RORO-424450 format. One record per residue (C-alpha): x, z, y; residue in one letter; residue number from 1. Coordinates in Angstrom, 2 decimals. Layout:
pt east->X; up->Z; north->Y; code->a; pos->NUM
...
END
This chain:
pt east->0.00; up->0.00; north->0.00; code->x; pos->1
pt east->1.52; up->-1.00; north->3.28; code->x; pos->2
pt east->2.52; up->1.85; north->5.71; code->x; pos->3
pt east->0.12; up->2.62; north->8.58; code->x; pos->4
pt east->1.35; up->3.44; north->12.04; code->x; pos->5
pt east->-0.84; up->5.16; north->14.64; code->x; pos->6
pt east->0.32; up->4.71; north->18.21; code->x; pos->7
pt east->-1.16; up->7.08; north->20.86; code->x; pos->8
pt east->-0.34; up->5.28; north->24.02; code->x; pos->9
pt east->-3.05; up->6.81; north->26.17; code->x; pos->10
pt east->-2.01; up->10.46; north->25.80; code->x; pos->11
pt east->1.18; up->10.38; north->27.84; code->x; pos->12
pt east->-0.08; up->8.71; north->31.04; code->x; pos->13
pt east->-3.11; up->10.96; north->31.05; code->x; pos->14
pt east->-0.99; up->14.10; north->30.63; code->x; pos->15
pt east->1.44; up->12.94; north->33.30; code->x; pos->16
pt east->-1.36; up->12.39; north->35.77; code->x; pos->17
pt east->-2.87; up->15.77; north->35.01; code->x; pos->18
pt east->0.45; up->17.57; north->35.43; code->x; pos->19
pt east->1.18; up->15.73; north->38.67; code->x; pos->20
pt east->-2.22; up->16.65; north->40.01; code->x; pos->21
pt east->-1.70; up->20.32; north->39.14; code->x; pos->22
pt east->1.77; up->20.32; north->40.68; code->x; pos->23
pt east->0.47; up->18.74; north->43.86; code->x; pos->24
pt east->-2.30; up->21.30; north->44.13; code->x; pos->25
pt east->0.20; up->24.13; north->43.69; code->x; pos->26
pt east->2.38; up->22.77; north->46.46; code->x; pos->27
pt east->-0.66; up->22.42; north->48.72; code->x; pos->28
pt east->-1.67; up->26.03; north->48.15; code->x; pos->29
pt east->1.88; up->27.24; north->48.77; code->x; pos->30
pt east->2.14; up->25.30; north->52.05; code->x; pos->31
pt east->-1.24; up->26.60; north->53.13; code->x; pos->32
pt east->-0.19; up->30.16; north->52.29; code->x; pos->33
pt east->3.04; up->29.86; north->54.27; code->x; pos->34
pt east->1.17; up->28.39; north->57.25; code->x; pos->35
pt east->-1.35; up->31.21; north->57.18; code->x; pos->36
pt east->1.44; up->33.80; north->57.05; code->x; pos->37
pt east->3.24; up->32.18; north->60.00; code->x; pos->38
pt east->0.04; up->32.03; north->62.03; code->x; pos->39
pt east->-0.64; up->35.67; north->61.30; code->x; pos->40
pt east->2.88; up->36.66; north->62.31; code->x; pos->41
pt east->2.58; up->34.67; north->65.54; code->x; pos->42
pt east->-0.77; up->36.28; north->66.22; code->x; pos->43
pt east->0.66; up->39.77; north->65.70; code->x; pos->44
pt east->3.66; up->38.94; north->67.91; code->x; pos->45
pt east->1.38; up->37.62; north->70.62; code->x; pos->46
pt east->-0.73; up->40.74; north->70.39; code->x; pos->47
pt east->2.37; up->42.92; north->70.57; code->x; pos->48
pt east->3.55; up->41.15; north->73.73; code->x; pos->49
pt east->0.11; up->41.44; north->75.25; code->x; pos->50
pt east->0.13; up->45.14; north->74.46; code->x; pos->51
pt east->3.54; up->45.71; north->76.10; code->x; pos->52
pt east->3.00; up->47.63; north->79.32; code->x; pos->53
pt east->5.61; up->48.26; north->82.02; code->x; pos->54
pt east->5.75; up->51.99; north->82.68; code->x; pos->55
pt east->4.10; up->52.78; north->86.00; code->x; pos->56
pt east->6.32; up->53.71; north->88.92; code->x; pos->57
pt east->6.31; up->57.49; north->89.27; code->x; pos->58
pt east->4.85; up->59.04; north->92.39; code->x; pos->59
pt east->8.20; up->60.70; north->93.08; code->x; pos->60
pt east->11.63; up->60.93; north->91.47; code->x; pos->61
pt east->14.92; up->62.68; north->92.21; code->x; pos->62
pt east->17.82; up->60.66; north->93.57; code->x; pos->63
pt east->20.76; up->60.43; north->91.15; code->x; pos->64
pt east->23.91; up->58.40; north->90.57; code->x; pos->65
pt east->25.32; up->57.00; north->87.35; code->x; pos->66
pt east->28.57; up->55.54; north->88.69; code->x; pos->67
pt east->30.40; up->54.92; north->91.97; code->x; pos->68
pt east->33.31; up->52.46; north->92.18; code->x; pos->69
pt east->35.37; up->50.87; north->94.93; code->x; pos->70
pt east->35.12; up->47.12; north->95.36; code->x; pos->71
pt east->37.94; up->44.64; north->95.62; code->x; pos->72
pt east->39.79; up->45.69; north->92.48; code->x; pos->73
pt east->38.69; up->42.86; north->90.19; code->x; pos->74
pt east->42.21; up->41.39; north->90.19; code->x; pos->75
pt east->43.53; up->44.28; north->88.12; code->x; pos->76
pt east->44.77; up->43.25; north->84.67; code->x; pos->77
pt east->41.87; up->45.07; north->83.06; code->x; pos->78
pt east->39.43; up->43.33; north->85.36; code->x; pos->79
pt east->37.51; up->46.52; north->86.07; code->x; pos->80
pt east->36.75; up->48.14; north->89.43; code->x; pos->81
pt east->38.25; up->51.57; north->90.03; code->x; pos->82
pt east->35.92; up->54.60; north->89.74; code->x; pos->83
pt east->35.74; up->56.64; north->92.92; code->x; pos->84
pt east->35.88; up->59.92; north->90.96; code->x; pos->85
pt east->35.36; up->61.85; north->94.18; code->x; pos->86
pt east->32.52; up->63.26; north->96.23; code->x; pos->87
pt east->30.90; up->61.06; north->98.87; code->x; pos->88
pt east->28.16; up->61.30; north->101.48; code->x; pos->89
pt east->24.85; up->59.54; north->102.11; code->x; pos->90
pt east->22.28; up->58.99; north->104.85; code->x; pos->91
pt east->18.60; up->58.16; north->104.27; code->x; pos->92
pt east->16.55; up->56.75; north->107.13; code->x; pos->93
pt east->13.02; up->57.47; north->108.36; code->x; pos->94
pt east->9.95; up->55.22; north->108.23; code->x; pos->95
pt east->6.18; up->55.53; north->107.92; code->x; pos->96
pt east->6.48; up->57.13; north->104.48; code->x; pos->97
pt east->9.42; up->59.43; north->105.28; code->x; pos->98
pt east->9.19; up->61.51; north->108.43; code->x; pos->99
pt east->12.55; up->63.28; north->108.10; code->x; pos->100
pt east->15.97; up->61.65; north->107.89; code->x; pos->101
pt east->18.64; up->62.84; north->105.49; code->x; pos->102
pt east->22.03; up->62.73; north->107.22; code->x; pos->103
pt east->25.54; up->63.70; north->106.16; code->x; pos->104
pt east->24.38; up->64.78; north->102.71; code->x; pos->105
pt east->27.22; up->65.33; north->100.25; code->x; pos->106
pt east->26.95; up->63.99; north->96.71; code->x; pos->107
pt east->29.31; up->66.22; north->94.77; code->x; pos->108
pt east->31.53; up->64.89; north->92.00; code->x; pos->109
pt east->32.61; up->67.11; north->89.11; code->x; pos->110
pt east->35.01; up->65.77; north->86.46; code->x; pos->111
pt east->33.23; up->65.52; north->83.14; code->x; pos->112
pt east->29.80; up->66.05; north->84.69; code->x; pos->113
pt east->29.50; up->63.26; north->87.24; code->x; pos->114
pt east->27.52; up->63.34; north->90.47; code->x; pos->115
pt east->24.97; up->65.89; north->91.67; code->x; pos->116
pt east->22.97; up->66.62; north->94.84; code->x; pos->117
pt east->21.96; up->70.12; north->95.88; code->x; pos->118
pt east->19.18; up->70.54; north->96.78; code->x; pos->119
pt east->17.63; up->67.56; north->94.99; code->x; pos->120
pt east->16.30; up->64.69; north->97.13; code->x; pos->121
pt east->12.96; up->63.23; north->96.00; code->x; pos->122
pt east->11.84; up->59.69; north->96.77; code->x; pos->123
pt east->8.32; up->58.27; north->96.84; code->x; pos->124
pt east->6.97; up->54.90; north->95.76; code->x; pos->125
pt east->7.70; up->53.59; north->99.24; code->x; pos->126
pt east->11.28; up->52.45; north->99.88; code->x; pos->127
pt east->13.76; up->53.76; north->102.41; code->x; pos->128
pt east->17.30; up->52.67; north->103.32; code->x; pos->129
pt east->20.34; up->54.54; north->102.09; code->x; pos->130
pt east->23.99; up->54.22; north->103.16; code->x; pos->131
pt east->27.00; up->55.89; north->101.56; code->x; pos->132
pt east->30.63; up->56.50; north->102.47; code->x; pos->133
pt east->33.83; up->58.25; north->101.46; code->x; pos->134
pt east->35.92; up->60.31; north->101.89; code->x; pos->135
pt east->33.65; up->63.21; north->102.75; code->x; pos->136
pt east->35.98; up->64.40; north->105.51; code->x; pos->137
pt east->35.10; up->61.41; north->107.70; code->x; pos->138
pt east->32.23; up->62.28; north->110.02; code->x; pos->139
pt east->29.92; up->59.96; north->112.00; code->x; pos->140
pt east->30.66; up->59.56; north->115.68; code->x; pos->141
pt east->27.46; up->61.30; north->116.78; code->x; pos->142
pt east->24.25; up->62.77; north->115.38; code->x; pos->143
pt east->22.35; up->60.13; north->117.32; code->x; pos->144
pt east->24.31; up->57.38; north->115.54; code->x; pos->145
pt east->24.73; up->58.72; north->111.99; code->x; pos->146
pt east->25.84; up->55.34; north->110.58; code->x; pos->147
pt east->28.61; up->54.63; north->113.13; code->x; pos->148
pt east->32.21; up->55.64; north->112.40; code->x; pos->149
pt east->35.51; up->55.27; north->114.27; code->x; pos->150
pt east->38.25; up->53.39; north->112.41; code->x; pos->151
pt east->41.83; up->54.12; north->113.45; code->x; pos->152
pt east->44.52; up->51.83; north->111.97; code->x; pos->153
pt east->47.87; up->53.32; north->110.95; code->x; pos->154
pt east->50.27; up->53.82; north->108.10; code->x; pos->155
pt east->48.69; up->55.26; north->104.99; code->x; pos->156
pt east->50.05; up->58.73; north->105.67; code->x; pos->157
pt east->47.82; up->58.95; north->108.76; code->x; pos->158
pt east->45.04; up->56.36; north->108.34; code->x; pos->159
pt east->42.15; up->57.01; north->105.96; code->x; pos->160
pt east->41.03; up->54.42; north->103.42; code->x; pos->161
pt east->37.38; up->54.41; north->104.48; code->x; pos->162
pt east->34.94; up->52.92; north->101.94; code->x; pos->163
pt east->31.20; up->52.48; north->102.35; code->x; pos->164
pt east->27.92; up->51.03; north->101.05; code->x; pos->165
pt east->25.66; up->49.13; north->103.45; code->x; pos->166
pt east->21.88; up->49.65; north->103.57; code->x; pos->167
pt east->20.36; up->49.58; north->100.10; code->x; pos->168
pt east->16.67; up->50.23; north->99.39; code->x; pos->169
pt east->15.79; up->53.15; north->97.14; code->x; pos->170
pt east->12.43; up->54.47; north->95.95; code->x; pos->171
pt east->10.99; up->56.41; north->93.03; code->x; pos->172
pt east->11.25; up->53.34; north->90.81; code->x; pos->173
pt east->14.96; up->52.79; north->91.43; code->x; pos->174
pt east->16.77; up->55.96; north->92.34; code->x; pos->175
pt east->17.46; up->58.11; north->89.30; code->x; pos->176
pt east->20.43; up->56.21; north->87.84; code->x; pos->177
pt east->22.09; up->54.32; north->90.67; code->x; pos->178
pt east->25.41; up->52.48; north->90.47; code->x; pos->179
pt east->27.17; up->52.04; north->93.82; code->x; pos->180
pt east->30.03; up->49.74; north->94.77; code->x; pos->181
pt east->31.79; up->50.92; north->97.94; code->x; pos->182
pt east->33.66; up->48.40; north->100.12; code->x; pos->183
pt east->36.96; up->48.90; north->101.93; code->x; pos->184
pt east->36.63; up->48.86; north->105.72; code->x; pos->185
pt east->40.33; up->48.09; north->106.23; code->x; pos->186
pt east->42.79; up->45.43; north->105.15; code->x; pos->187
pt east->46.08; up->46.68; north->103.73; code->x; pos->188
pt east->49.68; up->45.67; north->104.49; code->x; pos->189
pt east->52.45; up->46.66; north->102.06; code->x; pos->190
pt east->56.10; up->46.19; north->103.09; code->x; pos->191
pt east->59.00; up->46.17; north->100.62; code->x; pos->192
pt east->62.68; up->45.19; north->100.83; code->x; pos->193
pt east->64.58; up->42.79; north->98.60; code->x; pos->194
pt east->68.33; up->43.06; north->99.43; code->x; pos->195
pt east->71.04; up->40.68; north->98.12; code->x; pos->196
pt east->74.72; up->41.12; north->99.02; code->x; pos->197
pt east->73.66; up->43.67; north->101.61; code->x; pos->198
pt east->76.50; up->45.89; north->102.90; code->x; pos->199
pt east->74.39; up->49.07; north->102.71; code->x; pos->200
pt east->73.65; up->50.47; north->99.25; code->x; pos->201
pt east->70.70; up->52.51; north->100.53; code->x; pos->202
pt east->68.93; up->50.48; north->103.26; code->x; pos->203
pt east->67.28; up->52.57; north->105.95; code->x; pos->204
pt east->64.30; up->51.33; north->107.95; code->x; pos->205
pt east->64.05; up->53.34; north->111.15; code->x; pos->206
pt east->61.26; up->51.43; north->112.89; code->x; pos->207
pt east->58.58; up->48.88; north->112.01; code->x; pos->208
pt east->55.93; up->47.69; north->114.44; code->x; pos->209
pt east->53.22; up->45.14; north->113.61; code->x; pos->210
pt east->51.81; up->43.07; north->116.48; code->x; pos->211
pt east->48.61; up->41.06; north->116.44; code->x; pos->212
pt east->46.25; up->43.45; north->114.66; code->x; pos->213
pt east->43.10; up->44.97; north->116.24; code->x; pos->214
pt east->43.27; up->48.43; north->117.78; code->x; pos->215
pt east->40.85; up->51.31; north->117.25; code->x; pos->216
pt east->37.34; up->50.08; north->116.41; code->x; pos->217
pt east->34.00; up->51.35; north->115.17; code->x; pos->218
pt east->31.91; up->50.22; north->112.23; code->x; pos->219
pt east->28.17; up->50.44; north->111.66; code->x; pos->220
pt east->27.95; up->50.91; north->107.91; code->x; pos->221
pt east->24.26; up->50.05; north->107.79; code->x; pos->222
pt east->25.22; up->46.39; north->108.19; code->x; pos->223
pt east->29.04; up->46.34; north->108.06; code->x; pos->224
pt east->29.49; up->45.22; north->111.68; code->x; pos->225
pt east->32.63; up->46.09; north->113.67; code->x; pos->226
pt east->32.88; up->46.62; north->117.42; code->x; pos->227
pt east->34.96; up->44.06; north->119.30; code->x; pos->228
pt east->38.40; up->45.34; north->120.29; code->x; pos->229
pt east->41.64; up->43.91; north->121.63; code->x; pos->230
pt east->44.89; up->43.74; north->119.69; code->x; pos->231
pt east->47.31; up->46.64; north->119.83; code->x; pos->232
pt east->50.82; up->47.25; north->118.51; code->x; pos->233
pt east->50.72; up->49.25; north->115.29; code->x; pos->234
pt east->53.66; up->51.52; north->114.51; code->x; pos->235
pt east->54.09; up->51.69; north->110.75; code->x; pos->236
pt east->57.53; up->53.40; north->110.64; code->x; pos->237
pt east->59.03; up->55.53; north->113.42; code->x; pos->238
pt east->61.59; up->57.68; north->111.58; code->x; pos->239
pt east->64.39; up->56.73; north->109.17; code->x; pos->240
pt east->62.86; up->55.76; north->105.83; code->x; pos->241
pt east->64.63; up->55.00; north->102.56; code->x; pos->242
pt east->63.81; up->51.35; north->102.07; code->x; pos->243
pt east->65.65; up->50.89; north->98.78; code->x; pos->244
pt east->63.65; up->48.73; north->96.36; code->x; pos->245
pt east->61.04; up->49.37; north->95.06; code->x; pos->246
pt east->60.19; up->51.81; north->97.84; code->x; pos->247
pt east->57.41; up->50.57; north->100.10; code->x; pos->248
pt east->55.69; up->51.42; north->103.35; code->x; pos->249
pt east->52.03; up->50.63; north->103.80; code->x; pos->250
pt east->49.52; up->50.36; north->106.62; code->x; pos->251
pt east->45.76; up->50.01; north->106.97; code->x; pos->252
pt east->44.64; up->47.49; north->109.59; code->x; pos->253
pt east->41.30; up->46.24; north->110.81; code->x; pos->254
pt east->40.02; up->42.85; north->109.63; code->x; pos->255
pt east->40.51; up->39.84; north->111.86; code->x; pos->256
pt east->39.07; up->36.35; north->111.43; code->x; pos->257
pt east->42.11; up->34.60; north->112.95; code->x; pos->258
pt east->45.38; up->36.52; north->112.85; code->x; pos->259
pt east->48.87; up->35.71; north->114.10; code->x; pos->260
pt east->51.18; up->38.56; north->113.15; code->x; pos->261
pt east->54.69; up->39.35; north->114.35; code->x; pos->262
pt east->57.06; up->42.18; north->113.46; code->x; pos->263
pt east->59.61; up->44.28; north->115.29; code->x; pos->264
pt east->61.89; up->46.28; north->113.04; code->x; pos->265
pt east->65.19; up->48.16; north->112.98; code->x; pos->266
pt east->67.12; up->48.08; north->109.72; code->x; pos->267
pt east->70.33; up->50.10; north->109.47; code->x; pos->268
pt east->70.81; up->50.03; north->113.24; code->x; pos->269
pt east->70.14; up->46.30; north->113.71; code->x; pos->270
pt east->66.99; up->45.42; north->115.65; code->x; pos->271
pt east->64.90; up->42.31; north->115.02; code->x; pos->272
pt east->62.21; up->41.30; north->117.51; code->x; pos->273
pt east->59.09; up->39.12; north->117.33; code->x; pos->274
pt east->59.51; up->38.00; north->113.73; code->x; pos->275
pt east->56.67; up->35.63; north->112.94; code->x; pos->276
pt east->54.75; up->36.34; north->109.74; code->x; pos->277
pt east->53.94; up->32.94; north->108.32; code->x; pos->278
pt east->51.01; up->31.82; north->106.20; code->x; pos->279
pt east->48.74; up->34.78; north->106.94; code->x; pos->280
pt east->45.99; up->33.27; north->109.06; code->x; pos->281
pt east->43.42; up->36.06; north->108.73; code->x; pos->282
pt east->43.00; up->39.65; north->107.64; code->x; pos->283
pt east->40.09; up->40.35; north->105.30; code->x; pos->284
pt east->38.65; up->43.80; north->104.73; code->x; pos->285
pt east->39.47; up->44.88; north->101.19; code->x; pos->286
pt east->42.44; up->42.49; north->100.91; code->x; pos->287
pt east->46.02; up->43.62; north->100.37; code->x; pos->288
pt east->48.91; up->41.63; north->101.88; code->x; pos->289
pt east->52.29; up->42.42; north->100.37; code->x; pos->290
pt east->55.06; up->41.49; north->102.80; code->x; pos->291
pt east->58.56; up->41.45; north->101.33; code->x; pos->292
pt east->61.51; up->41.64; north->103.72; code->x; pos->293
pt east->64.29; up->39.65; north->102.08; code->x; pos->294
pt east->67.85; up->40.21; north->103.28; code->x; pos->295
pt east->70.88; up->38.24; north->102.09; code->x; pos->296
pt east->74.04; up->39.58; north->103.64; code->x; pos->297
pt east->72.82; up->40.23; north->107.16; code->x; pos->298
pt east->70.27; up->37.41; north->107.32; code->x; pos->299
pt east->66.68; up->38.49; north->106.83; code->x; pos->300
pt east->63.52; up->36.63; north->105.92; code->x; pos->301
pt east->60.05; up->37.94; north->105.25; code->x; pos->302
pt east->57.72; up->36.58; north->102.60; code->x; pos->303
pt east->54.27; up->37.51; north->101.35; code->x; pos->304
pt east->53.19; up->38.00; north->97.75; code->x; pos->305
pt east->49.73; up->39.04; north->96.65; code->x; pos->306
pt east->49.26; up->42.50; north->95.19; code->x; pos->307
pt east->46.69; up->43.20; north->92.45; code->x; pos->308
pt east->45.57; up->46.62; north->93.69; code->x; pos->309
pt east->42.91; up->45.27; north->96.05; code->x; pos->310
pt east->41.63; up->41.72; north->96.22; code->x; pos->311
pt east->44.48; up->39.27; north->96.66; code->x; pos->312
pt east->45.43; up->38.75; north->100.28; code->x; pos->313
pt east->47.01; up->35.60; north->101.61; code->x; pos->314
pt east->50.72; up->34.98; north->101.13; code->x; pos->315
pt east->52.88; up->35.33; north->104.23; code->x; pos->316
pt east->56.50; up->34.90; north->105.23; code->x; pos->317
pt east->58.75; up->35.47; north->108.24; code->x; pos->318
pt east->62.43; up->34.89; north->109.01; code->x; pos->319
pt east->64.69; up->37.42; north->110.70; code->x; pos->320
pt east->67.68; up->35.87; north->112.47; code->x; pos->321
END
């Protein structure tokens, strides 16, 4: 009897179609489930954002300070301003909401504890202007002008590095954790000597006078404006001073938009007059100008190199002949 073969050709296509259909349905349900989950998450997120509420501004809050630094020190290698780490004073003005001014109020600094005010000063929702200054020993010119101060240039043994904060608005919403940046009112000049083949092993500078800088002025720290004054000779050194490198003498001078400086100096008994300081066309508050007096043999020149302690001042030079 011949062999019989039964071929089931219809089973496989039908099964393949059925499996494909089931697989497609599974994928559809998975996609739908993921979409629903995402929509739900978005809905919850939206609800969360809608429910976020900014805390209301308190009716009153005590004035407080988190940090106080001096400006113009960004050129330090670390790139950070220098903390004041000292007490300072503040004034608060009057307006419709505040009937009494706060003047000459000390904010005390304690190492390890920070800044404190006694008694506490409370601010309302309404804003008022505050100014600040240091050091605390500098007093305003008059009670009637609590924001006006006299600035007297001089060498750094007599002149005071006055720093201040112009008007800044404070209220109960922004007063409890303030960070202040105080600005220098003066520019700074730093003089050093670089001696080559000089006959004196210990150079002595007995006099140094700077010409072309403003005389005594006043500043209104509420807006940083200076009174207009005429130039005056500034004596930086008047007694014999060891000028051996790296010793330096320094002076604080008032800013000037257009400056033309000259020097008179006496070095080891030799006097030099009207030495032009080149390449310094202006004096900016908060800028330090390092002026190096170079002497080779008995011939002297003066050059300027920026110093990183304050913001970089312009470079200057002068020749002594």
